[in-house]
VEXDREN-2710 file (C-alpha; in Angstrom, 1 decimal):
% VEXDREN-2710
k/r/px/py/pz
1/UNK/0.3/-0.1/-0.2
2/UNK/1.5/3.3/-1.3
3/UNK/2.5/6.3/1.9
4/UNK/0.8/8.6/-0.3
5/UNK/-3.0/7.4/-0.4
6/UNK/-5.5/9.3/2.1
7/UNK/-8.7/8.2/3.7
8/UNK/-11.3/10.9/3.8
9/UNK/-13.2/10.3/7.4
10/UNK/-16.5/12.1/7.5
11/UNK/-18.1/11.7/10.8
12/UNK/-19.0/14.5/13.7
13/UNK/-16.5/13.8/16.9
14/UNK/-17.2/10.7/18.9
15/UNK/-15.7/7.9/20.5
16/UNK/-16.0/5.7/17.8
17/UNK/-14.2/8.4/14.7
18/UNK/-11.5/8.5/17.6
19/UNK/-11.5/4.4/17.4
20/UNK/-11.3/4.5/13.5
21/UNK/-8.6/7.4/13.2
22/UNK/-6.5/5.2/15.4
23/UNK/-6.9/2.2/13.6
24/UNK/-6.3/3.6/9.8
25/UNK/-3.0/5.8/11.8
26/UNK/-1.9/2.0/12.2
27/UNK/-2.6/1.6/8.4
28/UNK/0.2/4.3/7.7
29/UNK/-2.3/6.0/5.2
30/UNK/-3.7/9.8/5.5
31/UNK/-6.7/11.1/7.2
32/UNK/-8.4/13.8/6.7
33/UNK/-10.8/14.4/9.3
34/UNK/-14.3/16.6/7.8
35/UNK/-17.4/17.3/10.6
36/UNK/-19.6/18.7/7.5
37/UNK/-20.9/17.5/4.0
38/UNK/-19.4/20.7/2.9
39/UNK/-16.1/20.2/4.3
40/UNK/-16.4/16.7/2.2
41/UNK/-17.2/17.7/-1.0
42/UNK/-13.9/20.4/-0.8
43/UNK/-11.9/18.0/0.6
44/UNK/-13.0/15.7/-2.4
45/UNK/-12.0/18.1/-5.3
46/UNK/-8.4/19.7/-3.7
47/UNK/-7.1/17.5/-1.4
48/UNK/-7.7/14.1/-3.3
49/UNK/-8.6/11.1/-1.1
50/UNK/-7.9/7.4/-2.2
51/UNK/-10.9/5.9/0.3
52/UNK/-14.9/7.4/1.3
53/UNK/-15.5/6.2/4.9
54/UNK/-18.7/8.1/6.5
55/UNK/-20.8/7.9/9.1
56/UNK/-24.7/8.8/8.7
57/UNK/-24.7/12.0/10.6
58/UNK/-23.0/15.3/9.7
59/UNK/-23.3/19.0/10.9
60/UNK/-25.1/19.4/7.8
61/UNK/-26.3/16.4/6.2
62/UNK/-27.3/12.6/7.5
63/UNK/-28.7/9.7/6.2
64/UNK/-29.7/8.2/2.8
65/UNK/-29.2/12.1/1.2
66/UNK/-25.7/12.1/2.4
67/UNK/-24.3/9.2/0.8
68/UNK/-26.4/10.3/-2.2
69/UNK/-24.6/13.1/-2.4
70/UNK/-21.5/12.3/-1.7
71/UNK/-21.9/9.9/-4.8
72/UNK/-23.1/12.5/-7.0
73/UNK/-19.9/14.3/-6.9
74/UNK/-17.2/14.0/-9.5
75/UNK/-14.7/12.3/-7.9
76/UNK/-17.4/10.5/-5.4
77/UNK/-18.4/8.7/-7.9
78/UNK/-15.6/7.0/-8.7
79/UNK/-14.0/6.3/-5.0
80/UNK/-14.4/3.2/-3.4
81/UNK/-16.9/4.2/0.0
82/UNK/-17.4/2.7/3.4
83/UNK/-20.2/3.8/5.8
84/UNK/-19.7/2.9/9.5
85/UNK/-22.6/3.4/11.6
86/UNK/-23.5/1.5/15.2
87/UNK/-26.3/-0.8/13.8
88/UNK/-27.9/-1.2/10.8
89/UNK/-31.5/-2.8/10.0
90/UNK/-31.6/-4.6/6.1
91/UNK/-33.8/-2.7/4.1
92/UNK/-31.3/0.6/5.3
93/UNK/-28.5/-1.7/4.4
94/UNK/-29.9/-2.6/1.1
95/UNK/-30.5/0.8/0.3
96/UNK/-26.9/2.3/1.1
97/UNK/-25.9/0.0/-1.4
98/UNK/-28.4/0.6/-4.1
99/UNK/-27.0/3.9/-3.9
100/UNK/-23.5/2.9/-4.7
101/UNK/-22.1/1.5/-0.8
102/UNK/-18.9/-1.1/-1.2
103/UNK/-19.6/-1.8/2.4
104/UNK/-21.3/-1.1/5.5
105/UNK/-18.9/-1.1/9.4
106/UNK/-21.9/-2.0/12.2
107/UNK/-20.2/-2.2/14.9
108/UNK/-16.4/-1.9/15.7
109/UNK/-14.6/-3.8/13.3
110/UNK/-11.4/-5.6/14.5
111/UNK/-8.1/-3.9/13.4
112/UNK/-6.9/-7.4/11.3
113/UNK/-10.5/-7.1/9.3
114/UNK/-10.3/-3.4/9.3
115/UNK/-7.0/-3.4/7.6
116/UNK/-8.1/-6.3/5.4
117/UNK/-10.8/-3.9/4.2
118/UNK/-9.1/-0.6/3.9
119/UNK/-5.9/-2.3/1.7
120/UNK/-8.9/-4.2/-0.5
121/UNK/-10.5/-0.6/-0.7
122/UNK/-7.2/1.6/-1.3
123/UNK/-6.4/-1.5/-3.8
124/UNK/-9.8/-1.0/-5.9
125/UNK/-8.9/2.8/-6.1
126/UNK/-5.2/2.1/-7.8
127/UNK/-6.9/0.2/-10.6
128/UNK/-9.4/3.2/-10.8
129/UNK/-7.1/6.1/-10.7
130/UNK/-6.1/6.3/-14.7
131/UNK/-9.8/6.8/-15.5
132/UNK/-10.4/9.7/-12.7
133/UNK/-11.2/13.2/-14.3
134/UNK/-8.3/15.0/-16.0
135/UNK/-9.9/18.4/-14.2
136/UNK/-9.1/17.0/-10.9
137/UNK/-5.9/15.9/-11.6
138/UNK/-4.9/19.3/-13.2
139/UNK/-6.3/20.8/-9.6
140/UNK/-3.4/18.7/-8.1
141/UNK/-0.8/20.4/-10.1
142/UNK/-1.7/23.7/-9.7
143/UNK/-1.4/23.3/-5.9
144/UNK/2.2/21.3/-6.3
145/UNK/2.8/24.4/-8.4
146/UNK/2.2/26.8/-5.9
147/UNK/3.6/24.6/-3.1
148/UNK/6.8/24.5/-5.2
149/UNK/6.7/28.4/-5.7
150/UNK/6.4/29.4/-2.0
151/UNK/10.0/27.6/-1.8
152/UNK/10.8/31.2/-3.5
153/UNK/7.7/33.4/-3.2
154/UNK/9.4/36.3/-4.5
155/UNK/10.5/35.3/-8.1
156/UNK/7.8/36.4/-10.5
157/UNK/6.5/34.5/-13.5
158/UNK/7.8/36.2/-16.2
159/UNK/6.8/35.3/-20.5
160/UNK/8.9/34.3/-22.9
161/UNK/8.8/34.6/-26.6
162/UNK/7.6/31.7/-28.0
163/UNK/7.2/31.4/-31.8
164/UNK/5.5/27.5/-31.2
165/UNK/2.9/29.6/-28.8
166/UNK/-0.5/30.7/-30.2
167/UNK/-0.2/33.8/-28.1
168/UNK/3.9/34.3/-28.8
169/UNK/4.7/33.6/-25.3
170/UNK/5.0/30.8/-23.0
171/UNK/5.8/30.6/-19.5
172/UNK/8.4/27.6/-19.1
173/UNK/8.4/26.5/-15.4
174/UNK/4.6/26.2/-15.4
175/UNK/4.4/24.6/-18.7
176/UNK/7.1/21.5/-17.7
177/UNK/4.7/21.8/-14.3
178/UNK/1.6/21.2/-16.6
179/UNK/3.1/19.1/-19.5
180/UNK/1.4/21.2/-22.0
181/UNK/1.8/22.6/-25.3
182/UNK/3.8/25.8/-25.1
183/UNK/0.8/28.9/-24.2
184/UNK/-1.9/26.2/-22.8
185/UNK/-0.6/26.9/-19.4
186/UNK/-1.9/30.4/-19.5
187/UNK/-5.6/29.1/-18.8
188/UNK/-4.3/27.3/-15.3
189/UNK/-2.3/30.4/-14.3
190/UNK/-5.2/32.6/-15.6
191/UNK/-7.5/30.7/-13.3
192/UNK/-5.4/30.5/-10.6
193/UNK/-5.5/34.5/-10.6
194/UNK/-8.9/34.4/-10.8
195/UNK/-9.2/32.6/-7.9
196/UNK/-6.6/35.4/-6.2
197/UNK/-3.7/32.8/-6.0
198/UNK/-1.6/35.1/-8.2
199/UNK/-1.4/38.5/-8.4
200/UNK/-1.0/39.6/-12.2
201/UNK/1.2/42.3/-13.4
202/UNK/0.9/44.2/-17.0
203/UNK/3.7/42.7/-19.2
204/UNK/2.3/42.8/-23.1
205/UNK/-0.9/43.6/-25.1
206/UNK/-1.0/41.1/-28.4
207/UNK/-3.4/40.7/-30.8
208/UNK/-5.1/37.7/-32.1
209/UNK/-6.8/36.5/-35.2
210/UNK/-10.6/36.5/-34.3
211/UNK/-10.8/33.5/-36.2
212/UNK/-7.8/30.8/-34.1
213/UNK/-6.9/32.8/-31.9
214/UNK/-3.2/33.0/-33.1
215/UNK/-0.6/35.6/-32.7
216/UNK/1.2/35.3/-36.3
217/UNK/-1.1/38.6/-37.7
218/UNK/0.5/40.7/-40.9
219/UNK/-0.8/44.0/-41.0
220/UNK/-0.6/45.0/-44.3
221/UNK/-1.2/48.1/-46.2
222/UNK/-3.4/47.6/-49.1
223/UNK/-5.7/49.2/-52.1
224/UNK/-8.8/50.7/-51.3
225/UNK/-10.6/49.8/-54.5
226/UNK/-9.2/46.4/-55.2
227/UNK/-8.1/45.1/-51.4
228/UNK/-4.4/44.2/-53.1
229/UNK/-1.1/44.5/-51.0
230/UNK/0.9/45.1/-54.4
231/UNK/1.1/48.2/-54.3
232/UNK/3.9/51.0/-54.3
233/UNK/4.9/54.6/-53.1
234/UNK/6.0/56.9/-55.6
235/UNK/6.5/60.6/-56.4
236/UNK/4.1/63.1/-58.4
237/UNK/4.3/65.6/-60.6
238/UNK/2.7/68.9/-61.4
239/UNK/3.2/70.1/-64.3
240/UNK/1.3/74.0/-64.0
241/UNK/0.9/75.0/-68.1
242/UNK/-1.1/71.7/-69.0
243/UNK/-2.1/70.5/-65.2
244/UNK/-1.1/67.2/-65.9
245/UNK/-0.5/64.9/-62.5
246/UNK/1.8/61.7/-63.0
247/UNK/4.5/60.1/-61.2
248/UNK/7.6/61.3/-62.3
249/UNK/9.0/58.4/-63.8
250/UNK/6.5/58.9/-66.4
251/UNK/8.1/62.4/-67.1
252/UNK/12.1/61.2/-67.4
253/UNK/12.6/61.6/-71.2
254/UNK/17.2/61.0/-70.2
255/UNK/18.2/63.6/-67.7
256/UNK/15.8/66.1/-68.3
257/UNK/11.8/66.0/-67.2
258/UNK/8.8/66.2/-70.2
259/UNK/5.8/66.4/-69.8
260/UNK/4.2/63.1/-71.4
261/UNK/0.7/64.8/-71.9
262/UNK/1.7/67.9/-74.1
263/UNK/5.4/67.6/-74.3
264/UNK/6.5/70.7/-72.8
265/UNK/10.3/70.5/-71.8
266/UNK/10.0/71.4/-68.2
267/UNK/13.0/73.7/-66.6
268/UNK/12.3/75.1/-63.5
269/UNK/10.3/73.8/-60.7
270/UNK/8.2/76.0/-59.1
271/UNK/8.1/77.6/-62.0
272/UNK/7.3/74.7/-64.6
273/UNK/5.8/72.3/-62.3
274/UNK/5.7/71.2/-58.9
275/UNK/6.6/68.0/-56.8
276/UNK/3.7/66.9/-54.9
277/UNK/3.7/64.5/-51.7
278/UNK/3.8/61.0/-51.7
279/UNK/0.9/59.2/-54.0
280/UNK/0.5/55.4/-54.0
281/UNK/0.0/53.1/-57.2
282/UNK/-1.9/49.5/-57.3
283/UNK/0.2/47.8/-59.1
284/UNK/-2.6/45.5/-60.6
285/UNK/-4.5/48.5/-62.0
286/UNK/-2.5/51.3/-62.1
287/UNK/-4.8/53.3/-60.5
288/UNK/-3.1/56.2/-58.1
289/UNK/-4.4/56.7/-54.5
290/UNK/-3.7/59.4/-51.9
291/UNK/-3.9/56.9/-48.7
292/UNK/-3.4/52.9/-48.6
293/UNK/-5.5/51.4/-46.4
294/UNK/-4.8/48.6/-43.7
295/UNK/-5.8/45.1/-43.1
296/UNK/-4.7/42.0/-41.3
297/UNK/-3.7/38.7/-42.1
298/UNK/-3.3/35.8/-40.6
299/UNK/-0.3/33.8/-40.8
300/UNK/-2.2/31.0/-39.2
301/UNK/-5.0/30.3/-40.4
302/UNK/-5.4/32.7/-44.1
303/UNK/-8.1/34.4/-42.3
304/UNK/-8.5/38.9/-43.8
305/UNK/-10.0/41.0/-41.2
306/UNK/-10.0/44.5/-39.9
307/UNK/-7.6/46.0/-37.3
308/UNK/-10.3/47.1/-35.3
309/UNK/-12.0/42.9/-35.3
310/UNK/-8.7/41.4/-33.8
311/UNK/-8.9/40.6/-30.6
312/UNK/-6.9/42.6/-28.3
313/UNK/-5.0/40.7/-25.2
314/UNK/-3.6/41.6/-21.9
315/UNK/0.0/39.1/-21.2
316/UNK/1.1/39.7/-17.8
317/UNK/3.5/38.1/-15.4
318/UNK/2.5/36.5/-12.2
319/UNK/4.0/36.6/-8.6
320/UNK/2.3/33.9/-5.9
321/UNK/-0.2/36.2/-3.5
322/UNK/-0.9/35.4/-0.3
323/UNK/-3.8/33.1/-0.3
324/UNK/-1.7/31.5/-2.7
325/UNK/0.6/30.8/-0.2
326/UNK/-2.0/29.4/2.2
327/UNK/-3.0/27.1/-0.9
328/UNK/0.5/25.8/-0.9
329/UNK/0.6/25.2/3.1
330/UNK/-2.5/23.9/3.5
331/UNK/-3.1/22.1/-0.2
332/UNK/-6.5/23.4/-0.4
333/UNK/-7.2/25.1/-3.6
334/UNK/-10.3/27.4/-2.8
335/UNK/-13.3/28.0/-4.7
336/UNK/-13.7/31.4/-6.2
337/UNK/-15.6/34.0/-4.4
338/UNK/-18.6/35.2/-5.6
339/UNK/-17.5/39.1/-6.3
340/UNK/-14.4/37.4/-8.7
341/UNK/-17.6/35.1/-10.3
342/UNK/-19.8/38.1/-11.1
343/UNK/-17.3/41.1/-11.0
344/UNK/-14.9/42.1/-13.9
345/UNK/-11.0/42.0/-13.1
346/UNK/-10.1/45.7/-14.3
347/UNK/-12.5/47.8/-13.4
348/UNK/-14.3/46.1/-10.5
349/UNK/-17.8/46.2/-12.2
350/UNK/-20.0/43.7/-12.7
351/UNK/-19.9/41.4/-15.6
352/UNK/-21.7/41.4/-18.7
353/UNK/-22.9/37.7/-18.6
354/UNK/-24.3/39.0/-14.5
355/UNK/-25.7/42.0/-15.9
356/UNK/-27.9/39.6/-17.8
357/UNK/-29.4/37.8/-15.7
358/UNK/-30.6/40.6/-13.4
359/UNK/-31.8/42.8/-16.1
360/UNK/-34.3/39.7/-16.6
361/UNK/-35.3/39.8/-12.9
362/UNK/-35.2/43.7/-12.7
363/UNK/-37.9/44.1/-15.6
364/UNK/-40.2/40.9/-14.4
365/UNK/-39.9/42.8/-11.0
366/UNK/-41.3/46.5/-13.0
367/UNK/-43.9/44.7/-14.8
368/UNK/-45.5/42.5/-11.8
369/UNK/-45.5/45.6/-9.7
370/UNK/-45.4/48.3/-12.5
371/UNK/-42.8/50.6/-12.1
372/UNK/-40.4/51.9/-14.1
373/UNK/-36.9/50.8/-14.8
374/UNK/-34.0/52.7/-17.0
375/UNK/-30.8/51.6/-19.1
376/UNK/-28.2/53.6/-20.3
377/UNK/-24.9/52.4/-22.4
378/UNK/-22.4/55.0/-22.4
379/UNK/-18.5/55.0/-23.7
380/UNK/-15.6/57.2/-23.0
381/UNK/-14.9/58.8/-26.1
382/UNK/-11.2/58.9/-25.6
383/UNK/-10.9/55.0/-25.0
384/UNK/-8.7/54.1/-28.2
385/UNK/-6.7/57.1/-27.6
386/UNK/-5.9/55.7/-24.2
387/UNK/-5.5/52.2/-25.1
388/UNK/-2.8/53.1/-28.0
389/UNK/-0.8/55.6/-26.1
390/UNK/-0.6/54.7/-22.2
391/UNK/-1.1/51.3/-22.7
392/UNK/-1.1/49.5/-19.0
393/UNK/-1.7/53.1/-17.5
394/UNK/-4.6/53.7/-19.2
395/UNK/-6.1/51.7/-16.5
396/UNK/-5.7/54.4/-14.0
397/UNK/-7.5/56.8/-15.8
398/UNK/-10.3/53.9/-17.0
399/UNK/-10.5/53.4/-13.0
400/UNK/-11.0/57.1/-12.1
401/UNK/-14.2/57.3/-14.5
402/UNK/-15.9/54.0/-13.0
403/UNK/-15.1/55.6/-9.6
404/UNK/-16.7/58.8/-10.7
405/UNK/-19.7/56.3/-12.4
406/UNK/-20.3/54.5/-8.4
407/UNK/-20.3/58.0/-6.6
408/UNK/-22.9/59.2/-8.7
409/UNK/-25.2/56.3/-8.9
410/UNK/-27.0/55.2/-6.2
411/UNK/-26.6/51.5/-4.5
412/UNK/-29.8/49.9/-6.1
413/UNK/-27.9/51.1/-9.6
414/UNK/-26.3/48.0/-11.0
415/UNK/-23.3/48.7/-13.1
416/UNK/-21.8/46.9/-15.4
417/UNK/-19.5/46.4/-18.3
418/UNK/-20.9/46.2/-21.5
419/UNK/-19.0/44.1/-24.8
420/UNK/-16.7/46.6/-27.1
421/UNK/-15.7/48.5/-23.7
422/UNK/-18.9/50.3/-22.9
423/UNK/-20.0/50.5/-20.0
424/UNK/-23.9/49.6/-19.0
425/UNK/-25.9/51.2/-16.4
426/UNK/-29.8/49.8/-14.7
427/UNK/-31.4/52.1/-12.8
428/UNK/-34.2/50.2/-11.0
429/UNK/-37.7/52.4/-10.7
430/UNK/-36.4/55.6/-12.8
431/UNK/-38.9/56.5/-15.6
432/UNK/-37.1/57.8/-19.0
433/UNK/-36.6/61.4/-17.6
434/UNK/-35.1/60.6/-14.4
435/UNK/-32.7/58.1/-16.6
436/UNK/-32.0/61.6/-18.8
437/UNK/-31.3/63.5/-15.3
438/UNK/-29.0/60.6/-13.8
439/UNK/-26.8/60.8/-17.1
440/UNK/-26.8/64.8/-17.0
441/UNK/-25.2/63.8/-13.7
442/UNK/-22.7/61.0/-14.5
443/UNK/-21.7/63.5/-17.5
444/UNK/-20.8/66.2/-15.3
445/UNK/-19.3/64.5/-13.2
446/UNK/-16.5/63.3/-16.2
447/UNK/-16.2/66.4/-17.4
448/UNK/-14.8/67.2/-13.8
449/UNK/-11.8/64.5/-14.0
450/UNK/-8.4/65.6/-15.2
451/UNK/-7.6/63.8/-18.4
452/UNK/-3.9/62.4/-19.2
453/UNK/-3.1/65.6/-21.4
454/UNK/-3.5/68.9/-20.5
455/UNK/-5.1/69.1/-24.8
456/UNK/-7.2/66.2/-23.9
457/UNK/-11.2/66.4/-22.6
458/UNK/-12.9/63.3/-21.2
459/UNK/-16.6/62.9/-22.2
460/UNK/-18.7/60.3/-22.8
461/UNK/-21.2/59.3/-25.3
462/UNK/-24.1/57.7/-23.8
463/UNK/-27.5/56.4/-24.8
464/UNK/-30.4/56.6/-22.8
465/UNK/-34.0/54.2/-22.9
466/UNK/-36.5/53.0/-20.2
467/UNK/-39.3/50.8/-19.7
468/UNK/-42.5/51.0/-20.0
469/UNK/-42.0/54.0/-22.4
470/UNK/-40.7/52.0/-24.6
471/UNK/-39.4/48.7/-24.7
472/UNK/-41.2/45.9/-23.3
473/UNK/-38.8/43.1/-23.3
474/UNK/-35.3/43.2/-22.0
475/UNK/-34.3/42.4/-25.3
476/UNK/-36.0/45.7/-26.2
477/UNK/-34.8/47.9/-24.1
478/UNK/-31.0/47.3/-24.9
479/UNK/-31.9/46.9/-28.6
480/UNK/-33.5/51.0/-27.8
481/UNK/-30.7/52.2/-25.8
482/UNK/-27.5/50.2/-27.9
483/UNK/-29.4/52.4/-31.1
484/UNK/-29.4/55.8/-28.9
485/UNK/-25.7/55.1/-28.1
486/UNK/-24.4/54.5/-31.8
487/UNK/-26.4/57.6/-32.6
488/UNK/-24.2/59.4/-29.6
489/UNK/-20.9/58.1/-30.8
490/UNK/-21.9/59.0/-34.3
491/UNK/-22.4/62.4/-33.9
492/UNK/-18.6/62.5/-31.9
493/UNK/-19.6/62.1/-28.8
494/UNK/-20.1/64.1/-25.3
495/UNK/-23.8/63.8/-25.8
496/UNK/-26.5/62.1/-24.4
497/UNK/-29.2/60.3/-27.2
498/UNK/-32.9/59.8/-25.3
499/UNK/-34.9/57.3/-26.8
500/UNK/-38.1/58.7/-29.4
501/UNK/-36.3/62.1/-28.9
502/UNK/-36.0/63.9/-32.4
503/UNK/-33.6/65.3/-33.3
504/UNK/-31.2/63.4/-30.4
505/UNK/-30.9/65.5/-27.4
506/UNK/-27.7/67.1/-26.2
507/UNK/-26.7/67.8/-22.9
508/UNK/-25.7/71.4/-22.3
END
């Protein structure tokens, strides 16, 4: 029997539990003592026992229901299970066996018999070990990574360039630990960061193909008309007399310039002709144009798209947190906190999926009690400039905007991140005019914020809708608010567009 094998003993404190613990200790196994069903289920997931021995009454569950919930766990389904009870009638024993219990220990069991039964159960586990869920072994590897990291907690984990990674980066130590392809370890590191076991620090921002999520993007200049990348930059001449404009090479005649249109020799620059700024020529059609367009080609899958459709992703370096050190010490990988599940990591506002659930609930509540429900979608007009010019520092200014929104709204109002880097706010029991007034206040607070440059003024575009004035369903209300937001953005920003107003209503 392997010395690393572990027995989960789920029983409330009693002389019987103490007796079983002493008997198991003599077998040389590791014992996990849990007194509640919740603790037992967490031990199944994170501490990876090899055998379950449970009583029929814990602090938060008892009877066959207790056994059923242990068996319904993804790991508890496969592990051998023993029920220890004082005495059981035949019908009760039959019910336990039907629920999947392997053995029932009634009363005190001699040490030799208990040893034989436990050895048999652990031997069965070793045969089943190869088919246990991979997610469980991955969680165990995450713990061992933290335990190794805890030996030198001040050492950060930094990415290195890797052409064979779909992200263009890899974390060698983590990749070797998880035994995965380059780049695949990022998913496990991000999970640890989400569980607050690791702390992130910005390292780089990359662009990924929206089709295959590969970093190999070729940015190229193309002809606006044909989209051909076969273009050239040429110098142009303008002949004043006949007005001909053509590439310099068309004017060359030996060492002289001769207009190809009127055959006049050009002698003096500024009198006969002038040099124009560079133009571009489409080598496939011969057409000229002033500025090329830019598109992107994925070198991995060949997908062609516009730069604004690329996926932006931040690459981080990681350090182990206090919670990670605690997980390393206890061997217990804590579940994600409720706030982490619901909150957007960067701005600490609710995420889109949580907002969608709450929107449906608030709409139903408004309909049932005949109340109003306002909605606003807004975005900082300077958002793209922030990303391009300030990188990681842009989060500082965006966080200031979010804090201004939080301080200017009620505790009952719900603020969440929206797709395309917009923010959406739900105003319960607020009609269309009240929502508009709330957005006036929000816009005023944004204008008070100090921009990163003296020549920049922070402004927002905002679209407003409300139930029951407009929109009978959550989908309709969202669509109307999005349409108003799009109008506000198209009008140059720094404006609030309210549904049903013609022309769109601007905040002075």
